[in-house]
N, C-alpha and C positions, 0 to 999 in steps of 0.2 A: 783656768788651765785649758790649753788647746787640746782638741780631740787627738791630734797626732801624738802629743805628749802623754795623754792618757793611755794611748795604745802602747807606747814604749814603756811607760811606768808599769802598766799592767803586765806586759810581757816580762819585764825584769823581775817583778814579784813572783810570777809563775816559775821563771827560770830558777830563782833562788830556792824556792820550795822544792823544785824537782831535784836540784843538786843536793840539797840537804837529805832528801829522801833516798837518793841513790847512795850517798855516803853511809847512811844508817843501814841500808840493806847490805852493803858491802861488808861492814863490820860484823853483822849477824851471820852472813854466809861464811866468812872466814873462820869464825869461832866454831860453827857447826860442821862444816864440811872440809876444813883445812887438811885433814889427814887422808882424804880420799885420793886414789890414784886414777889416772885417766889414760885411755888408749890414745894412739896418735890421731890427730884430727883428720877428718875426711877432706880431701883436696879435690876441688872441681877443676877439671881441665879447661884451659882456654879454648873458646870456639875457634874453628878454622877461619871463619869469616866474621869480621867485626862490622856491625851495623854502622853506617855513616849517616850523618844528617842529610835530609833531602837537599838535593842540589849539588852534592858531591858525587863525582864519578858518574855523571849523567850520560845516558845514551845519546849519541850524536843525532841531532834533529836537522832535517832538511829545511832550513829556514826559508828558502825560496818557495818551496811547496806550501809551507805553513802560511807565508805571506799571501800567496795566491788564494788559498782557501779562506783566509780572513777577509780578503777583498771581496770574495764572492758573498760572504755572509753580510758584509757591510753594505752591500747593494740591495738588501732586502727592502722592499717598499715600506714595510712597517716601521723602519727606522727614520724615515723622513730625511732630514739633513743631518748626517752623522759626521762628527769630527772625533778622531780618536787616535790612540797610540798604544802599542804593545812593546814592552821593553824587557830585556834580559835583566832579571832582578839582581844578579850578581855583578854585572858589568855596566848596566845602564845602556847597553847598545840597543838601538831601535830595531825591532824585528818587523814591525808593520806600522804604518802611520797614514793618516788621511786628514790633511789640514789641521794637524795637531798644534800648530802655532797660532791658529785662528780661533778666537773665543766664541763660545756660544753660551746661552743661558744654562746654568749648571744645576738649578734647584738646590736640593739639600746637600749635594756634593760640596757646596760652600763650607759646610761644617768641618770638612777636613782641613781647610785653611785655619779656621778658628782653633781647632784642636792642636794643630801643629804649633801655632803661635803660642798657645797656652803652655804646651810642654816646654818650648824654648824659653819662656819667660817666667813661669811660676813654679813654686814648689809643689810637687804632687800631693804632699800631705797638708797643704794649706786649706783652711776653712774660712767661711764667711761668718763673722760674729755679729749678732744682733743684740744690742743692749736696750734695756728699758731704764730710763732715768727719771729722777724726780722732776716734776714740772715747776714752773715759776709760781704757779698759783696752788694754794693748799688744796689737797684732794685731787691733784692731777698728776699724771705720769705721761712720758713721751717715749714712744718706740723709735729708736734710731735705726731706720732701715739702712742696710748695708749691701743689699744685693742678693739676699737669700730668698730665692723664689721656690724653695723646696720645703718650706715650713709645713708642719703637720699638727694634728690634734695633740699628739703626745708632747711635742715641744711646747705648744701653747699651755697645756696643763701644767707642765713643769715650770714654765716661765711665770704663770700666775701664782703658783705656790711660792716661788722665790720672792716675788714682789710682795705678797701678803706677809711673808715672814720678815722681810726687810723693813716693812712699814709698821710692823707690830699690829697687823690687821686693822689699821686705821681706815676709815671710810675713803674709798676712791670713787669720785663721781665723774671724772673725765679722763679719757684716754685719747691722746693725739699721736700721730705718726709723722715723723720727719723724713721726707723722701728726697731731700736735696742732694744726696750722694750721686744720683743720676740726673742728667740734664737732657734737654733736647726733646724732639717730638716722641710721642708714645706710639705712633704708627709711622713706620719708615717709608721712604720713597720706594714706589713700585709695589707696595703691599696692597692686596685686595681687602677693602674695608669689611668684607664678609668673613674674614678669617677668624675673628673673635667668636662670633656666633657659630661658625663652622667647626670650632674646636681646635684650630691649628696654632693659635697664639693668643696671648692676652695683651692689653695695653702695657707698654714697657714701664713698669713701676718697680722700685727696688725691694719690694717685700710682697710675697704672695704665699698662699697656702696651696700646695700641690700644683704649682704653676698656674694658679688662677682657675683651675677646673671647678666646675659646678656639679656637685652630686657624685663625683668619682675622684679617685686619687691618681688614676692613670688613663691613658687613651685619648682619642680625639673627641672629647665631649665639649659642649659649649663652655666658654670661658667667661669669667666675670669682666665687666667693664670698669670695675672699681676694686682691683685686687688688693691694693695697699689698705684701703679703708676696711676691706673685709678682714684683714689681719688685726687692725685696731678694734674692730667690732668683736672679733673672736676673743681678744684679751679682755675687752670691756665686759663681755657677758660673763666671763669667768670671775672677774673682780667685782661684779655687781654695779659697774659704772653705767650711767645713763647717757652720757655725752661722748660723742665720738667725732673726730675731725682730724685735719692736718695742721701742722704747726712746727716751728723750729724747736730743737732741743736746746735748752739753756747751756751755755758754755760751762764746762767744768762741773756739770750737775752730778749728783750722787747716783751711782749705778745701783739699781735695785734688783736687777735680774739680767741674766745673759743666756743666750742659746747659740749653738754653733751648727753649721751645716755639716754634711759629710765631707771628707777630704776631696780635694779636686779630682784625684784620679778616679774615684768612684762616680762623681758627678759627670765627669767627662765620658766615662764609659757608657753610662746610661744615655747621655746626649747623643753619642754616635750610634749606639746599637738601636735605639728607638727613635732616632731623628727628632729629638725634642727641641722645638724652635725656641721656646722660652729659655730653656737651659743654655742654648747656644748664645742667645743674646746676653744673658747674664755673664757667662764666661768671657765673652768678648769684652764686656765692660771691665771685668777684672784685669784683663790684659792691658786695656787702656789706662786704668788707674795705676797699675804697677809701673807703667812707662811714663807717667805724668802727662798723659794726653787727655783731651776732653772726654768726659764720661758720657758721650752721646753715642747713638747708633752709628753715625758716620765716623765719629772719632775712633770707635772700636774697629770698624772696617778698615780705616786708613792705617791704624796702628798694626793690625794683623799683617797687612801687606808690607809694611816697613820691616817688621820682624822677619818675615820670610825672605825679603830681599837681602837683608843683612846676613841671612844664612846661606846665601848664594843660590836661592831658588829663582826660577825664571818668572818674574812678575810682570814683565812687559806685556802690554796689550790687555791687561786685566783691570776690570772696573768692578768695584763692589760697593753696595749701599747698606749692607747689613752683615750679621754674623751667622745667620741661620739659612739663608738661601731662599727666603720667601719673596724677595724682591725680583720682579720680572726684569729689572734693569741690570742685574748682575751679569757680567760677562767674564768668563774664565776660560783659559786655554787648557786642553788636555795635557799639554806639556807641563804646566804647573802642577796639576793634580797628580800626574804620574811621577813627577819629580818628588813630591811629598812622600808618596808610597815607596818609591825606590830609596829615598833617604831613610825611611823607617825599616826596610828590609835589609839594608846593607850597612847601616851604622847603628851606634848605640843610643844616641841622644833621642831620636824619634821612634826607637824600636817599640816602646809601649803602645804606640798607635795601632800596630798590627793586631794585638790581642783585644783591642776595643771594637774591632769591626764586626758587623753582622756576619753570621755564618750561613751558607746556603742550606736551607731546610734544617737549620739548627737553632739559631737564636737571632733575635732582633728583627729588623724589617725584611730579612730574607727567609724567615722561618717558614713561611707558607709558599716559598718558591723552590724550584729545582727538584721537586719530588720525583720526577721521572727523567731527570737529566744527569749525565755523568759528573757534572760539577757539584752534585750534592755532597756536602760535607767538606769539599775541597776549596770552593770559592769563598773568599773573605772579601767583602766589598761594602762600601758606602753607597747607598741608594740615593736617588733624587727624583722627585716627582712634582711637577706643576702641570697645569693645563697646557698640553702641547709640548711638554718637556719630560724626557726620561734620561736618567744618568746612572752609570754604574762605574765605580772606581775602586780598584782593589788589587788582589793578588791571588794566584792559584798555582798549585803544584801540578805539573804535567806528568803523564805516565812515564816519561823518560827520566824523571827526577829534576828536570829543569823547572825553575820557578819563574813565572811570568807575572809582571805587573802591567796593569792596563788602566786606561782612562777613556771612557766612552760617553760622549754627550750627544744626545739625539733631540733635535728640535723639530717641531712640526709633525710630531708623532702622537698617535692615540695611546692612552695610558696602558691598557692591557696588552695590546699588540706590540707596542714598543718595548715594554718590559720583557715580554716573551722572547723577542728577537735579541735583546741584549743578553738574556740568560743563555740562549743558544750559543751566542758568540763566545761568552766566557767559558761555557762548557766545552767548546771546541778546543780551547787551550789545554784543558785537562787531558784531552786525547793525545797530546803530543809530548 
């Protein structure tokens, strides 16, 4: 049973119990209190002013003055080479722009493309199912890796228990893992080879525990160089097996145990809020597989751009080699990034994207920023950081009630100084 179906089934059961309980209480109350008389009910007068959603009835903003102020901030030396755009979230009208149709290295702002393509392609309740099947040789089992890079100890415990029960606790001496669902290089073009030990990504294999992290479940800690084998070893240890390796799952083999990931919506929110590179690459492969494309890093990147182009977003002049933004070869325009955010703030299909973004001094990769800036609590944006690269793409509500969407890409900038200047820029929008 899929996780999404479990949720629905559970909710239905709870609802049935609640309805039955309400009915019983109603019968009891009628019998005991049916003869009581009541005074006329208290009536609350309607307020004179009805609150409207932000962006309605906004105060008029002098856009020429705002554009001039933004140009002044964009000239800050700390921003290096800045390309960017600010648009009216309701109309898409450009308020300010600086080479917004010319691409720069976007770093993790790339994840917005991946998330948008996933929303446009996949069911938000979909999960990744990992099966353990009986092997060809007696005493062996095979894990059919399917792209779940979020496996944890609790799942492995439950999986081992299922396998033991299904096999009648017969001795298991070999655990193999089939990683054929993903193809292509495990390190993508433009990636720094030090990223694995640096804690930013693991070799792209379709089964990992906690994203391949070593010694921790979250954060930028060193990653395993053999994440799929680590999963096989974790199951082998629980089953008492002494042999671990890779190998194909037999066609039509008996399924001995199954585990499922969290629904896509939850995985995608974590990916965007905490800029999880492994998660982004895995979700990119899900999009590629759903579209019948090659389940490679480049296949996922190409499929993402195809999905966005079909949605009418401006993908011209854009080049991507991955789904996470680790590649220094990625080149994306502010126009595309702002277009995604504007589609999310003005339409229904991509709207979930807005709620997944980090919040200034609130949650995600912005939680430690904006402490002393007026954008605190109001800026929602995806961050991006590589050596010499800073990015900030998102939305903010101005004091006037106007909602502004923005995409800012800074190349040739130092990390701390560049971040600070971008935060000041976004906070300026809050003041208008």
